[in-house]
C-alpha positions in Angstrom: -1.5 5.4 -35.8 -0.8 8.0 -32.7 -2.7 5.6 -30.5 -0.3 2.7 -31.7 2.6 4.7 -31.2 1.8 5.7 -27.4 0.3 2.1 -27.0 4.1 1.0 -27.9 5.7 3.5 -25.8 3.6 2.9 -23.0 4.9 -0.8 -23.3 8.2 -0.3 -22.9 8.2 2.0 -20.3 6.0 -0.4 -18.4 8.5 -3.4 -19.3 11.1 -1.5 -18.1 9.7 -1.6 -14.5 9.4 -5.6 -14.4 11.9 -6.5 -11.0 13.2 -9.7 -10.4 11.4 -12.5 -8.2 11.4 -12.1 -4.5 13.4 -14.2 -2.3 12.4 -15.4 0.8 14.7 -15.0 3.7 14.5 -17.1 6.8 14.6 -15.2 10.2 17.0 -17.9 11.7 19.0 -19.8 10.1 20.3 -23.2 11.4 23.8 -21.9 12.2 22.8 -19.0 14.4 23.0 -20.8 17.6 26.9 -21.9 17.0 27.9 -18.8 15.4 30.4 -16.6 16.9 31.4 -12.8 16.7 33.6 -13.1 13.9 30.8 -14.9 12.0 28.3 -12.6 12.9 30.4 -9.9 11.6 31.1 -11.3 8.4 27.1 -11.7 7.4 26.6 -8.6 8.5 29.4 -7.2 6.4 28.2 -9.5 3.5 24.5 -8.4 4.0 25.4 -4.7 3.5 27.9 -5.2 0.7 24.4 -6.8 -1.0 22.3 -3.5 0.4 24.6 -1.5 -1.5 25.3 -3.8 -4.9 21.3 -3.4 -5.0 21.1 0.2 -3.9 23.3 0.8 -6.8 21.1 -1.2 -9.0 18.1 0.6 -8.1 19.7 3.6 -9.4 20.5 2.1 -12.6 17.3 1.0 -13.3 15.6 4.3 -12.3 18.2 6.1 -15.0 17.2 3.3 -17.2 13.2 4.2 -17.0 13.8 7.9 -17.4 16.0 7.1 -20.2 13.1 5.5 -22.0 11.0 7.6 -20.9 12.6 11.0 -22.6 13.2 8.6 -25.8 8.9 8.1 -25.8 8.6 11.6 -25.4 10.9 12.4 -28.4 9.0 9.9 -30.4 5.9 11.3 -30.0 6.8 15.0 -30.7 8.4 13.9 -33.6 5.2 12.1 -35.0 3.4 15.0 -34.0 5.5 17.4 -36.0 5.3 15.1 -39.3 
């Protein structure tokens, strides 16, 4: 019984680490040659905003993984005491 519980908890923790598919980003875009300073600045701002969104998302995912680990530990302790 204990090994089944441990296996279930580990499976949930591993599933929580799954990420999204990677997106290939080209190093050169078709509009690069005709971009002016305003267009480049707008693209930099958009990239910075996306980086911040991804950093916030990563922080949330870490918190979810920690919470899942704590729940798993509590469940194992409860089963050991019964």
